[in-house]
N, C-alpha and C positions, 0 to 999 in steps of 0.2 A: 564343701567336699561328698560327705553324702547326699548332700543334693543334687548333684554332680553323677553321682554314681547308679543312684535312683535312676535318674532320668537318662541315664548309658542303656539301663538293665530295663526300662519298658518299652525303651524307642529303638525300633529293629533300624528303621532308617537313618538312627545316628551312631548305631555300631556297627552297621554297613559302611557307613564314612569313615568312621576309625579305622575300621578296618582297611582303608582303602590307601586312606593316609599313613597308615601304621605300614602295610607293607611297601609304599613307596620307598619311605625315609626310612626303613630298618630291615624291610627283608633280606636283604642282599646278606646282611649280618648272621642270617641265620645260618647254621652248617643245612648244607644239601640234602643229607637225610633227612633233617626237619622236613623242609620244604617238602620235600617226598613223599613223606609220612602224608600232611594234609592234603599234597595231591592225592594222594589214594584214596585218606577218607573221603575228599569230596565227588570223586569217580564213583565210589560204591555209593553213597546219597544218593547219586543220581540214577544209578541203576536202581536201587532200590525207589525210587520215586516214578519212574517209569514202570515198573512191575508194580504197583499200585494204581496208577494212573487209569487204567479202565473201570475198578470201582467206583473212584472218585466219580469220573465221568457219568458214568451209568446211575449211582444214587443222586446226583446234583438236577442230572435233567429232569429224572424220576418227578423227582420232588417238586422241578420246576411245571411243570405242565398239571400236576395234582393242584397247584392252587387254583386252578378254574375248576366249576362244579357244573354240571348237567347240559343235556343238548342245547338248550338254550343259549348256553355259553359260548359252544364250541365255535360257532360262526365267528365271534367277537374274538376269542383266543387265536384263530386263525391269522384274522384280519389284522390284529395285535404282534402276534408274530413275523408277520409278513414287513412290517411296518417298521419293526424294530430292524430287522434283517435290511430291509433297506435305506434305514439310516445308519448303522453301521458298515455297509456298503459307500454310501457316498462319503463318509467321513475318511475310509483309507482310501478311497480316490482323492479325496483332498491332501491326504498326506503323499501321497504317489505324484501328483501335481507340486507340493511345497520340496520334495526332494528333487523331482528333476529342474525345478527353477534354482536349486543351491546346490547341484551336483558341483558345480566348477568351483564355488569354496570347500564344499567338501573333500574333493577331488583332491585339493593342494594342501587340505592339511593331512590327506593321506600319505603323501608324498614322504612326510616327516616320519611314518615310519621306518622303524631299524629292522635291516632283516634279522629272521631268528635265524640265531645262530646252532652251530652243526654239536654242539652239546647241551641241546635243549633237556628240561628236568623229565625225567621219565617215571614213573610213577611203579612202587614199589610191589603192587602187587593190583590185579583186576580181579573182580568177581560180577560172573554176568549170570541174573536171574531169569527165569524162564518166562517168555512172552506168551502168555497164557491166553490171551482174547486181542485181538486190535482194536485200538482206541475206535474206529470207525464202527467195528459193530457194537462194542458198549453202546457209542451216543446213538445208533440205530434201536438198539434194543432197549433204552432210555425213551425215544420217542414213543414207538410203539405201545411201549407197556404205559408209559404216563398219559399215553392220549385214549388207551384203551378205558384205563378206571378213571380218567377226567371224563368220560363220557359217560360210563358205568361205574359210580362210585361204590368203593366196598371197605368198611371200614379196616378191615385186615388190612388191603393194600398201605392205606394211608399209615396204619401202626407201624408197618412193613419199610414203608420210604422214610417215615420219621427217626425211626432207629437205625436204618440204614445210612442217610445222613449227617445225624447228632455221629453215629461210630466215624462215620469219614474226618467230618468237622473237628471232631477230640483229636483223633490220628493228626490230623493237620496244626491244629490250634497247640496240643499238648506235647507232639515228638516233632512233629516235622521243621515247623517253627522254629523253636527253640535252638536248631543245630542250623537254621538258614545261614548265621554269620560262617560256620564251620565249610556249610556246601558254597560257598562262593571264598572265602578263604586261599583254599586250595589250589583253584584254579588263577587267582588273581595272583598268588605267589608265582606261579607258573610262569606267567606273564610276565611281573618282574623279572624274575632268573632269568627270562628267553629276551629280556629286551624289549619288550613293545608296551606295556605298561604306562611309562609316563607318555610316551607317543599317542597313545589310543585318549590316555584323559584332556591332552591338550584340544580336543576337541570337543568337547563336554559341555564348554562354556556357550559356543556358538550350536551346540543342540537347542541348547536347552533356552536360550534367546528364541530363537526359531520355534520351538515348541511352543513358547508362552505366546508369543504373535498370531500363532495360527489357532491356539485356543480362543485368544481375547476377539480373533475377529471373527470366528467360523461362530462361539456361542452370541455373541453379540448381533450378528445375522440373523440367526434363529431365532431369538425372541423380537426382533424386528419383524420377521416373516410372519409370526404366529399374533402380531397386534396392528398387521397388515400395513407398519411403516406408522401406524397413528401414535405422534412421539409422546402422547399425555399418554397413552396404552401401555405404549414401550417401556417410557420411564417406572411405572406401576409396577410389569412384570420384572423389574430388574430390581430395584424394591424390594417386593416379597419375596426375591428368592438373596437376598444379602445375607441372611442369617443361615440360609443353606450353603450359601460357599464356606462361611464362615467356621459354619460345624463339619464341614467335610474336612476343612482344613487342619483343624484341632484333633480329628477322629481317627482320618485316614482311613476311613470305612465309610461308604456307602450305605451297608446295611444298617450301623449305629446312627449313620444320620437321616436313616428311611422317616422317624416320626417327624424331626422338623421339615423334611421334602412333603409330607405326606400337608402339612400345616402350608406350606406357600404353594400348594398345588390346588387344595382348596378355596385360596383365597383369588389364586388367579383362574383357576374355572368355571369357579364355581357351583363346581358338580362334585356333592361330595362321594356319589358311588362309585364315579369314574375315575376319581383319583385315587380311593380307596382299594379299587383293583391293578388301577394300570402299574402306580407306585411299588407297590409289593410285589407282581408279578414281575417285571422289567430290571427291578434295584440290583441285579445281579448278571444281565443278559443284555441289558441297553448300555454300551460303554464307551460313548464318545471320546473321553480320554485314553482309550488304550487303544481302539483303533487308528488314531492319530499316531499317539508317541512309540507303540511298537514299531513302527513301519519305519517311521524316523530311526529310531535308534538301529533298527538292523542295519538300514542304508548307511549309517555315520559307523556304523561295525565293519560292514561289506566293504566300503571304500578303506576307510582304515589299514582292512587287511589285505588291499592290491584288487580286490575283487570288483565288478562292474555294477552298475543298478540291474535291475532284474528288466529284462522287457514286459510291455505293458501284458502280452498272453499268458507267463508265468508268473505276473504278480496278479491278475487278478483269478488264477488257480489257487496262488497262497492268500489272497485274500478269503475267496471263497470257504477255507479250511479254517484262517482266521475267525471270519464270522459265525462258522458254526461251531467252534470251540468256546465262542463266548455262552453257549449254552449250559457248559458243565464245568465255567466257573465258581468254584469254592470262594466265600466270602471272608477270607482272610490276608490279610499283610501277604505280595507276592502273588495271590489268585490269581490275579488276571493273566499274567508271563508265564504261572507253573506250567497250565494246559495248552500253551502256546509253543513248548518250546522243539517239540517233533514235530513241529509244521514250517518252525522254522529251518529245520536240521534237514528236512526231508528235501523241502523246495526252494533253501536260497543255499543249504551246502554249510548250513553253520557248523563251527568244533564246539566240544566241550568246554573250552574256553570261553568262546563267544556267547555260549549260552550261558556257562554262569555270570558271565558281566554284563549280557542285557537283564538278566535277572538281577544284578547289585543295577543297576543305572535305573531299571522299574522301579526298585523299590524306596532309591534317593530321592525318584522323583515323584512319589507317590501321591505327597500331598497336593500337588498340581495336577495331577489324573486325578485323583479322589475327585476335586473342588469340579473338575470338567467332565466328569461320569454325573455326579447329580446335580446338576447344571442343566446338562444335557438332558436327562432325565424330565427336571422340570418345565424344560421344552417342549418334550416329545409328549407330556398328559395335554399341555395344551391342545397340542395338534387333536389328537385322538379324542378329547373333547368336544370341539369344533365336528368332524370328523361324523361324529356317532349322531351329533345333534341333528347334521345334516342332512346323513344319511335315512336315520329310523329314530325322529324323535318322541314317535307317539308309539310305534306298534311294538318295538323289540323291547324286553326288560333289559334292566341294568344287570350286568353279569356279577357274582358272587364269590366273595372266598369261599376256599372250602373251608371247613372245621378244622 
């Protein structure tokens, strides 16, 4: 019993699973005032997160760019970031294609959603924090300042970057992540009260099967392409990344998996220098698992709420914002989805309840998402190593990490 309680206390995915199940089974037994209180708390936490989000975006983007040093590395940095953006964009296009191929099945599930009752749950209070700086401006400032000090490094800039990101990470890890289950609880109770939770949950099994199949096919193809579809080399690449997948599953953290990812990258590329700059610099920005999972989850929730799939033009605009948001992701559980909520609300019309539900879904599926992220990074470093050797085998020095 004690072991189970310790596991529940330390495992955020398990906590959210328990919350969803308990809300589904027993949520209706709570007095409506209790449900409204939890809903109000969730709304307040969401508003506070949006208030501090610009600081999170600036500090993480600034710190990301400072992983590079010197003028000789700036071209490599730009090329690497361009390749990361291209890879993330391709992943979002794959998600759109998969979503369109499964739209009939998802739409069929959506017809089971019960209409929202007239007496939907209302918040007891609402708090609105001031919007002191737009997220896009914070992101732009992070890019500009980070680029300047990556070319012209200064000890004070490195110190400020480290301390800012440290403070933000401590806040998220020690304050926000522990209350994340309560953040989800209020919105889930509202959905249960309004009669839509069970209907939405019915689509999850199909969603995860679609996601896992997409992950498996795409990752297998990536390593095959990296190996020029040479079966022997293909098998060797996959064999070397098995420990990466197992570590990613157990830690549910791309950052915690990085030492194992580095070891596999060094084996697959034979280039220690490239592996040691590419993996740390892209560990929190190149997220194949995120850029496939978030759109598919969003499509499922949109259809379940009676909306239609976004057209391709609108989707590309949303995909652009999702890709840019990757540079501001903090390496914490749920960090990949937290910075994307404003984009989903702006471009897809997500409600507060849908944002909370996709956050819960993301964390529940985080092991599979993390595995795909770290394996995607393992494939990317092979492509970067080959491209670097082909374009500048002798004249361009290998980049070095900032101290």
